[in-house]
PyMOL Python script that loads the backbone (N, CA, C, O; Angstrom):
from pymol import cmd

cmd.read_pdbstr("""\
ATOM      1  N   MET A   1      24.659  21.379  -7.892  1.00  0.00           N
ATOM      2  CA  MET A   1      23.535  22.286  -7.843  1.00  0.00           C
ATOM      3  C   MET A   1      22.985  22.440  -9.255  1.00  0.00           C
ATOM      4  O   MET A   1      23.745  22.462 -10.223  1.00  0.00           O
ATOM      5  N   ARG A   2      21.686  22.545  -9.371  1.00  0.00           N
ATOM      6  CA  ARG A   2      21.033  22.690 -10.662  1.00  0.00           C
ATOM      7  C   ARG A   2      20.547  24.120 -10.855  1.00  0.00           C
ATOM      8  O   ARG A   2      20.054  24.757  -9.924  1.00  0.00           O
ATOM      9  N   ALA A   3      20.695  24.607 -12.072  1.00  0.00           N
ATOM     10  CA  ALA A   3      20.194  25.922 -12.461  1.00  0.00           C
ATOM     11  C   ALA A   3      18.858  25.709 -13.181  1.00  0.00           C
ATOM     12  O   ALA A   3      18.454  24.570 -13.412  1.00  0.00           O
ATOM     13  N   PRO A   4      18.180  26.794 -13.532  1.00  0.00           N
ATOM     14  CA  PRO A   4      16.971  26.630 -14.340  1.00  0.00           C
ATOM     15  C   PRO A   4      17.265  25.807 -15.591  1.00  0.00           C
ATOM     16  O   PRO A   4      18.405  25.776 -16.055  1.00  0.00           O
ATOM     17  N   TYR A   5      16.287  25.164 -16.122  1.00  0.00           N
ATOM     18  CA  TYR A   5      16.383  24.317 -17.306  1.00  0.00           C
ATOM     19  C   TYR A   5      17.136  23.019 -17.027  1.00  0.00           C
ATOM     20  O   TYR A   5      17.477  22.297 -17.963  1.00  0.00           O
ATOM     21  N   GLY A   6      17.403  22.707 -15.744  1.00  0.00           N
ATOM     22  CA  GLY A   6      18.074  21.468 -15.399  1.00  0.00           C
ATOM     23  C   GLY A   6      19.557  21.437 -15.704  1.00  0.00           C
ATOM     24  O   GLY A   6      20.154  20.361 -15.733  1.00  0.00           O
ATOM     25  N   LEU A   7      20.167  22.593 -15.933  1.00  0.00           N
ATOM     26  CA  LEU A   7      21.589  22.665 -16.249  1.00  0.00           C
ATOM     27  C   LEU A   7      22.425  22.596 -14.981  1.00  0.00           C
ATOM     28  O   LEU A   7      22.012  23.107 -13.939  1.00  0.00           O
ATOM     29  N   ASP A   8      23.590  21.973 -15.056  1.00  0.00           N
ATOM     30  CA  ASP A   8      24.514  21.953 -13.929  1.00  0.00           C
ATOM     31  C   ASP A   8      25.200  23.300 -13.812  1.00  0.00           C
ATOM     32  O   ASP A   8      25.574  23.898 -14.821  1.00  0.00           O
ATOM     33  N   VAL A   9      25.368  23.782 -12.581  1.00  0.00           N
ATOM     34  CA  VAL A   9      26.106  25.013 -12.339  1.00  0.00           C
ATOM     35  C   VAL A   9      27.568  24.648 -12.177  1.00  0.00           C
ATOM     36  O   VAL A   9      27.916  23.827 -11.329  1.00  0.00           O
ATOM     37  N   ILE A  10      28.421  25.251 -12.982  1.00  0.00           N
ATOM     38  CA  ILE A  10      29.862  25.004 -12.913  1.00  0.00           C
ATOM     39  C   ILE A  10      30.506  26.263 -12.350  1.00  0.00           C
ATOM     40  O   ILE A  10      30.534  27.310 -12.997  1.00  0.00           O
ATOM     41  N   GLU A  11      31.018  26.139 -11.143  1.00  0.00           N
ATOM     42  CA  GLU A  11      31.588  27.288 -10.451  1.00  0.00           C
ATOM     43  C   GLU A  11      33.068  27.493 -10.755  1.00  0.00           C
ATOM     44  O   GLU A  11      33.612  28.566 -10.492  1.00  0.00           O
ATOM     45  N   SER A  12      33.720  26.474 -11.307  1.00  0.00           N
ATOM     46  CA  SER A  12      35.160  26.544 -11.459  1.00  0.00           C
ATOM     47  C   SER A  12      35.622  25.614 -12.579  1.00  0.00           C
ATOM     48  O   SER A  12      35.072  24.527 -12.754  1.00  0.00           O
ATOM     49  N   CYS A  13      36.614  26.034 -13.322  1.00  0.00           N
ATOM     50  CA  CYS A  13      37.223  25.155 -14.329  1.00  0.00           C
ATOM     51  C   CYS A  13      37.867  23.946 -13.661  1.00  0.00           C
ATOM     52  O   CYS A  13      37.959  22.875 -14.260  1.00  0.00           O
ATOM     53  N   MET A  14      38.307  24.119 -12.438  1.00  0.00           N
ATOM     54  CA  MET A  14      38.986  23.052 -11.713  1.00  0.00           C
ATOM     55  C   MET A  14      38.062  21.862 -11.453  1.00  0.00           C
ATOM     56  O   MET A  14      38.524  20.722 -11.411  1.00  0.00           O
ATOM     57  N   GLY A  15      36.777  22.111 -11.280  1.00  0.00           N
ATOM     58  CA  GLY A  15      35.848  21.040 -10.953  1.00  0.00           C
ATOM     59  C   GLY A  15      34.884  20.705 -12.071  1.00  0.00           C
ATOM     60  O   GLY A  15      33.881  20.032 -11.833  1.00  0.00           O
ATOM     61  N   CYS A  16      35.156  21.148 -13.268  1.00  0.00           N
ATOM     62  CA  CYS A  16      34.262  20.937 -14.401  1.00  0.00           C
ATOM     63  C   CYS A  16      34.190  19.459 -14.775  1.00  0.00           C
ATOM     64  O   CYS A  16      35.216  18.801 -14.946  1.00  0.00           O
ATOM     65  N   LYS A  17      32.964  18.946 -14.899  1.00  0.00           N
ATOM     66  CA  LYS A  17      32.765  17.544 -15.250  1.00  0.00           C
ATOM     67  C   LYS A  17      32.713  17.331 -16.765  1.00  0.00           C
ATOM     68  O   LYS A  17      32.659  16.191 -17.227  1.00  0.00           O
ATOM     69  N   THR A  18      32.728  18.414 -17.534  1.00  0.00           N
ATOM     70  CA  THR A  18      32.672  18.285 -18.993  1.00  0.00           C
ATOM     71  C   THR A  18      34.049  18.453 -19.617  1.00  0.00           C
ATOM     72  O   THR A  18      34.161  18.707 -20.817  1.00  0.00           O
ATOM     73  N   SER A  19      35.081  18.316 -18.822  1.00  0.00           N
ATOM     74  CA  SER A  19      36.457  18.475 -19.295  1.00  0.00           C
ATOM     75  C   SER A  19      36.747  17.531 -20.458  1.00  0.00           C
ATOM     76  O   SER A  19      36.379  16.357 -20.434  1.00  0.00           O
ATOM     77  N   ARG A  20      37.412  18.071 -21.471  1.00  0.00           N
ATOM     78  CA  ARG A  20      37.775  17.288 -22.658  1.00  0.00           C
ATOM     79  C   ARG A  20      39.204  17.638 -23.087  1.00  0.00           C
ATOM     80  O   ARG A  20      39.757  18.662 -22.684  1.00  0.00           O
ATOM     81  N   ASP A  21      39.779  16.773 -23.905  1.00  0.00           N
ATOM     82  CA  ASP A  21      41.117  17.045 -24.412  1.00  0.00           C
ATOM     83  C   ASP A  21      41.117  18.294 -25.270  1.00  0.00           C
ATOM     84  O   ASP A  21      40.172  18.543 -26.019  1.00  0.00           O
ATOM     85  N   GLY A  22      42.164  19.070 -25.163  1.00  0.00           N
ATOM     86  CA  GLY A  22      42.325  20.249 -26.001  1.00  0.00           C
ATOM     87  C   GLY A  22      41.802  21.523 -25.359  1.00  0.00           C
ATOM     88  O   GLY A  22      41.223  21.505 -24.273  1.00  0.00           O
ATOM     89  N   TYR A  23      42.019  22.606 -26.047  1.00  0.00           N
ATOM     90  CA  TYR A  23      41.602  23.937 -25.631  1.00  0.00           C
ATOM     91  C   TYR A  23      42.028  24.236 -24.206  1.00  0.00           C
ATOM     92  O   TYR A  23      43.182  23.994 -23.853  1.00  0.00           O
ATOM     93  N   PHE A  24      41.146  24.748 -23.388  1.00  0.00           N
ATOM     94  CA  PHE A  24      41.477  25.185 -22.033  1.00  0.00           C
ATOM     95  C   PHE A  24      41.506  24.041 -21.026  1.00  0.00           C
ATOM     96  O   PHE A  24      42.102  24.177 -19.957  1.00  0.00           O
ATOM     97  N   CYS A  25      40.891  22.949 -21.342  1.00  0.00           N
ATOM     98  CA  CYS A  25      40.705  21.866 -20.378  1.00  0.00           C
ATOM     99  C   CYS A  25      41.996  21.207 -19.920  1.00  0.00           C
ATOM    100  O   CYS A  25      42.025  20.626 -18.835  1.00  0.00           O
ATOM    101  N   ARG A  26      43.031  21.272 -20.681  1.00  0.00           N
ATOM    102  CA  ARG A  26      44.275  20.582 -20.319  1.00  0.00           C
ATOM    103  C   ARG A  26      45.394  21.529 -19.902  1.00  0.00           C
ATOM    104  O   ARG A  26      46.570  21.170 -19.953  1.00  0.00           O
ATOM    105  N   PHE A  27      45.024  22.740 -19.488  1.00  0.00           N
ATOM    106  CA  PHE A  27      46.032  23.649 -18.949  1.00  0.00           C
ATOM    107  C   PHE A  27      46.585  23.066 -17.644  1.00  0.00           C
ATOM    108  O   PHE A  27      45.935  22.241 -17.001  1.00  0.00           O
ATOM    109  N   SER A  28      47.768  23.496 -17.267  1.00  0.00           N
ATOM    110  CA  SER A  28      48.343  23.078 -15.991  1.00  0.00           C
ATOM    111  C   SER A  28      47.510  23.653 -14.837  1.00  0.00           C
ATOM    112  O   SER A  28      46.750  24.601 -15.036  1.00  0.00           O
ATOM    113  N   LEU A  29      47.649  23.087 -13.645  1.00  0.00           N
ATOM    114  CA  LEU A  29      46.887  23.566 -12.492  1.00  0.00           C
ATOM    115  C   LEU A  29      47.117  25.050 -12.197  1.00  0.00           C
ATOM    116  O   LEU A  29      46.151  25.763 -11.926  1.00  0.00           O
ATOM    117  N   PRO A  30      48.362  25.543 -12.238  1.00  0.00           N
ATOM    118  CA  PRO A  30      48.549  26.982 -11.983  1.00  0.00           C
ATOM    119  C   PRO A  30      47.809  27.860 -13.001  1.00  0.00           C
ATOM    120  O   PRO A  30      47.253  28.896 -12.637  1.00  0.00           O
ATOM    121  N   VAL A  31      47.804  27.455 -14.249  1.00  0.00           N
ATOM    122  CA  VAL A  31      47.103  28.232 -15.278  1.00  0.00           C
ATOM    123  C   VAL A  31      45.592  28.156 -15.057  1.00  0.00           C
ATOM    124  O   VAL A  31      44.910  29.174 -15.173  1.00  0.00           O
ATOM    125  N   LEU A  32      45.054  26.974 -14.742  1.00  0.00           N
ATOM    126  CA  LEU A  32      43.622  26.846 -14.458  1.00  0.00           C
ATOM    127  C   LEU A  32      43.198  27.706 -13.274  1.00  0.00           C
ATOM    128  O   LEU A  32      42.123  28.304 -13.287  1.00  0.00           O
ATOM    129  N   ARG A  33      44.043  27.765 -12.256  1.00  0.00           N
ATOM    130  CA  ARG A  33      43.741  28.623 -11.099  1.00  0.00           C
ATOM    131  C   ARG A  33      43.678  30.088 -11.523  1.00  0.00           C
ATOM    132  O   ARG A  33      42.808  30.830 -11.067  1.00  0.00           O
ATOM    133  N   SER A  34      44.589  30.501 -12.386  1.00  0.00           N
ATOM    134  CA  SER A  34      44.586  31.882 -12.885  1.00  0.00           C
ATOM    135  C   SER A  34      43.341  32.170 -13.709  1.00  0.00           C
ATOM    136  O   SER A  34      42.740  33.237 -13.581  1.00  0.00           O
ATOM    137  N   VAL A  35      42.951  31.219 -14.557  1.00  0.00           N
ATOM    138  CA  VAL A  35      41.723  31.377 -15.364  1.00  0.00           C
ATOM    139  C   VAL A  35      40.522  31.516 -14.430  1.00  0.00           C
ATOM    140  O   VAL A  35      39.680  32.392 -14.627  1.00  0.00           O
ATOM    141  N   ASP A  36      40.441  30.660 -13.420  1.00  0.00           N
ATOM    142  CA  ASP A  36      39.337  30.734 -12.470  1.00  0.00           C
ATOM    143  C   ASP A  36      39.287  32.079 -11.758  1.00  0.00           C
ATOM    144  O   ASP A  36      38.212  32.648 -11.570  1.00  0.00           O
ATOM    145  N   ALA A  37      40.456  32.586 -11.361  1.00  0.00           N
ATOM    146  CA  ALA A  37      40.513  33.846 -10.618  1.00  0.00           C
ATOM    147  C   ALA A  37      40.093  35.041 -11.477  1.00  0.00           C
ATOM    148  O   ALA A  37      39.591  36.037 -10.957  1.00  0.00           O
ATOM    149  N   ALA A  38      40.301  34.938 -12.782  1.00  0.00           N
ATOM    150  CA  ALA A  38      40.032  36.077 -13.667  1.00  0.00           C
ATOM    151  C   ALA A  38      38.742  35.914 -14.470  1.00  0.00           C
ATOM    152  O   ALA A  38      38.493  36.688 -15.394  1.00  0.00           O
ATOM    153  N   SER A  39      37.924  34.924 -14.135  1.00  0.00           N
ATOM    154  CA  SER A  39      36.749  34.680 -14.966  1.00  0.00           C
ATOM    155  C   SER A  39      35.450  34.704 -14.171  1.00  0.00           C
ATOM    156  O   SER A  39      35.440  34.639 -12.941  1.00  0.00           O
ATOM    157  N   TYR A  40      34.374  34.799 -14.910  1.00  0.00           N
ATOM    158  CA  TYR A  40      33.029  34.752 -14.352  1.00  0.00           C
ATOM    159  C   TYR A  40      32.310  33.620 -15.064  1.00  0.00           C
ATOM    160  O   TYR A  40      32.259  33.596 -16.294  1.00  0.00           O
ATOM    161  N   HIS A  41      31.765  32.699 -14.320  1.00  0.00           N
ATOM    162  CA  HIS A  41      31.097  31.540 -14.899  1.00  0.00           C
ATOM    163  C   HIS A  41      29.592  31.746 -14.865  1.00  0.00           C
ATOM    164  O   HIS A  41      29.042  32.189 -13.857  1.00  0.00           O
ATOM    165  N   SER A  42      28.941  31.430 -15.945  1.00  0.00           N
ATOM    166  CA  SER A  42      27.483  31.477 -15.970  1.00  0.00           C
ATOM    167  C   SER A  42      26.961  30.300 -16.782  1.00  0.00           C
ATOM    168  O   SER A  42      27.661  29.754 -17.634  1.00  0.00           O
ATOM    169  N   VAL A  43      25.735  29.925 -16.505  1.00  0.00           N
ATOM    170  CA  VAL A  43      25.099  28.809 -17.180  1.00  0.00           C
ATOM    171  C   VAL A  43      23.894  29.350 -17.929  1.00  0.00           C
ATOM    172  O   VAL A  43      23.048  30.034 -17.355  1.00  0.00           O
ATOM    173  N   MET A  44      23.824  29.039 -19.208  1.00  0.00           N
ATOM    174  CA  MET A  44      22.725  29.526 -20.043  1.00  0.00           C
ATOM    175  C   MET A  44      22.155  28.365 -20.846  1.00  0.00           C
ATOM    176  O   MET A  44      22.882  27.437 -21.201  1.00  0.00           O
ATOM    177  N   PRO A  45      20.875  28.414 -21.130  1.00  0.00           N
ATOM    178  CA  PRO A  45      20.279  27.332 -21.919  1.00  0.00           C
ATOM    179  C   PRO A  45      20.689  27.413 -23.381  1.00  0.00           C
ATOM    180  O   PRO A  45      21.131  28.457 -23.861  1.00  0.00           O
ATOM    181  N   SER A  46      20.539  26.323 -24.063  1.00  0.00           N
ATOM    182  CA  SER A  46      20.813  26.278 -25.495  1.00  0.00           C
ATOM    183  C   SER A  46      19.974  27.334 -26.205  1.00  0.00           C
ATOM    184  O   SER A  46      18.783  27.479 -25.927  1.00  0.00           O
ATOM    185  N   GLY A  47      20.596  28.066 -27.116  1.00  0.00           N
ATOM    186  CA  GLY A  47      19.893  29.083 -27.885  1.00  0.00           C
ATOM    187  C   GLY A  47      19.847  30.453 -27.228  1.00  0.00           C
ATOM    188  O   GLY A  47      19.262  31.381 -27.785  1.00  0.00           O
ATOM    189  N   ALA A  48      20.456  30.599 -26.049  1.00  0.00           N
ATOM    190  CA  ALA A  48      20.458  31.894 -25.360  1.00  0.00           C
ATOM    191  C   ALA A  48      21.239  32.918 -26.177  1.00  0.00           C
ATOM    192  O   ALA A  48      22.255  32.582 -26.787  1.00  0.00           O
ATOM    193  N   LEU A  49      20.780  34.141 -26.192  1.00  0.00           N
ATOM    194  CA  LEU A  49      21.430  35.231 -26.916  1.00  0.00           C
ATOM    195  C   LEU A  49      22.532  35.809 -26.032  1.00  0.00           C
ATOM    196  O   LEU A  49      22.250  36.344 -24.961  1.00  0.00           O
ATOM    197  N   LEU A  50      23.781  35.704 -26.474  1.00  0.00           N
ATOM    198  CA  LEU A  50      24.916  36.173 -25.684  1.00  0.00           C
ATOM    199  C   LEU A  50      25.296  37.609 -25.999  1.00  0.00           C
ATOM    200  O   LEU A  50      25.702  38.357 -25.110  1.00  0.00           O
ATOM    201  N   PHE A  51      25.167  37.997 -27.258  1.00  0.00           N
ATOM    202  CA  PHE A  51      25.480  39.359 -27.677  1.00  0.00           C
ATOM    203  C   PHE A  51      24.837  39.593 -29.039  1.00  0.00           C
ATOM    204  O   PHE A  51      24.416  38.651 -29.711  1.00  0.00           O
ATOM    205  N   VAL A  52      24.767  40.848 -29.432  1.00  0.00           N
ATOM    206  CA  VAL A  52      24.199  41.195 -30.734  1.00  0.00           C
ATOM    207  C   VAL A  52      25.211  41.999 -31.542  1.00  0.00           C
ATOM    208  O   VAL A  52      26.099  42.638 -30.978  1.00  0.00           O
ATOM    209  N   GLU A  53      25.075  41.964 -32.836  1.00  0.00           N
ATOM    210  CA  GLU A  53      25.972  42.697 -33.723  1.00  0.00           C
ATOM    211  C   GLU A  53      25.964  44.171 -33.369  1.00  0.00           C
ATOM    212  O   GLU A  53      24.904  44.767 -33.180  1.00  0.00           O
ATOM    213  N   GLY A  54      27.149  44.757 -33.280  1.00  0.00           N
ATOM    214  CA  GLY A  54      27.284  46.178 -32.984  1.00  0.00           C
ATOM    215  C   GLY A  54      27.395  46.488 -31.504  1.00  0.00           C
ATOM    216  O   GLY A  54      27.719  47.618 -31.139  1.00  0.00           O
ATOM    217  N   GLN A  55      27.137  45.521 -30.648  1.00  0.00           N
ATOM    218  CA  GLN A  55      27.221  45.733 -29.208  1.00  0.00           C
ATOM    219  C   GLN A  55      28.682  45.876 -28.788  1.00  0.00           C
ATOM    220  O   GLN A  55      29.550  45.188 -29.324  1.00  0.00           O
ATOM    221  N   THR A  56      28.955  46.753 -27.846  1.00  0.00           N
ATOM    222  CA  THR A  56      30.301  46.902 -27.315  1.00  0.00           C
ATOM    223  C   THR A  56      30.683  45.628 -26.571  1.00  0.00           C
ATOM    224  O   THR A  56      29.920  45.156 -25.729  1.00  0.00           O
ATOM    225  N   PRO A  57      31.851  45.063 -26.868  1.00  0.00           N
ATOM    226  CA  PRO A  57      32.260  43.815 -26.206  1.00  0.00           C
ATOM    227  C   PRO A  57      32.350  43.987 -24.691  1.00  0.00           C
ATOM    228  O   PRO A  57      32.828  45.008 -24.197  1.00  0.00           O
ATOM    229  N   ARG A  58      31.885  42.980 -23.966  1.00  0.00           N
ATOM    230  CA  ARG A  58      31.958  42.980 -22.504  1.00  0.00           C
ATOM    231  C   ARG A  58      32.931  41.942 -21.991  1.00  0.00           C
ATOM    232  O   ARG A  58      33.053  41.750 -20.781  1.00  0.00           O
ATOM    233  N   GLY A  59      33.627  41.269 -22.894  1.00  0.00           N
ATOM    234  CA  GLY A  59      34.579  40.248 -22.479  1.00  0.00           C
ATOM    235  C   GLY A  59      34.759  39.224 -23.568  1.00  0.00           C
ATOM    236  O   GLY A  59      34.395  39.435 -24.725  1.00  0.00           O
ATOM    237  N   VAL A  60      35.331  38.110 -23.168  1.00  0.00           N
ATOM    238  CA  VAL A  60      35.575  36.984 -24.063  1.00  0.00           C
ATOM    239  C   VAL A  60      34.711  35.826 -23.586  1.00  0.00           C
ATOM    240  O   VAL A  60      34.675  35.533 -22.391  1.00  0.00           O
ATOM    241  N   TYR A  61      34.024  35.173 -24.493  1.00  0.00           N
ATOM    242  CA  TYR A  61      33.198  34.027 -24.137  1.00  0.00           C
ATOM    243  C   TYR A  61      33.940  32.739 -24.458  1.00  0.00           C
ATOM    244  O   TYR A  61      34.488  32.583 -25.549  1.00  0.00           O
ATOM    245  N   VAL A  62      33.954  31.830 -23.516  1.00  0.00           N
ATOM    246  CA  VAL A  62      34.456  30.478 -23.724  1.00  0.00           C
ATOM    247  C   VAL A  62      33.279  29.564 -23.464  1.00  0.00           C
ATOM    248  O   VAL A  62      32.786  29.477 -22.339  1.00  0.00           O
ATOM    249  N   LEU A  63      32.834  28.892 -24.493  1.00  0.00           N
ATOM    250  CA  LEU A  63      31.654  28.045 -24.379  1.00  0.00           C
ATOM    251  C   LEU A  63      32.055  26.598 -24.166  1.00  0.00           C
ATOM    252  O   LEU A  63      32.886  26.054 -24.894  1.00  0.00           O
ATOM    253  N   CYS A  64      31.464  25.995 -23.177  1.00  0.00           N
ATOM    254  CA  CYS A  64      31.729  24.583 -22.868  1.00  0.00           C
ATOM    255  C   CYS A  64      30.442  23.795 -23.059  1.00  0.00           C
ATOM    256  O   CYS A  64      30.426  22.581 -22.856  1.00  0.00           O
TER     257      CYS A  64
END
""", "prot")
cmd.dss("prot")
cmd.show_as("cartoon", "prot")
cmd.util.cbc("prot")
cmd.orient("prot")
């Protein structure tokens, strides 16, 4: 499925096509399932503003 700006929508770490060595991509399947269960995935275009200085944190961002 495509999002605005022609970006692919990634619903799950388990099915991510941009998987690479290192970081979160090589976790074991049980850990990836836990990450998926506890996370919210969103797709944003390059240059999108994620947060501003002084803003109360709303979570942790993992950028792929």
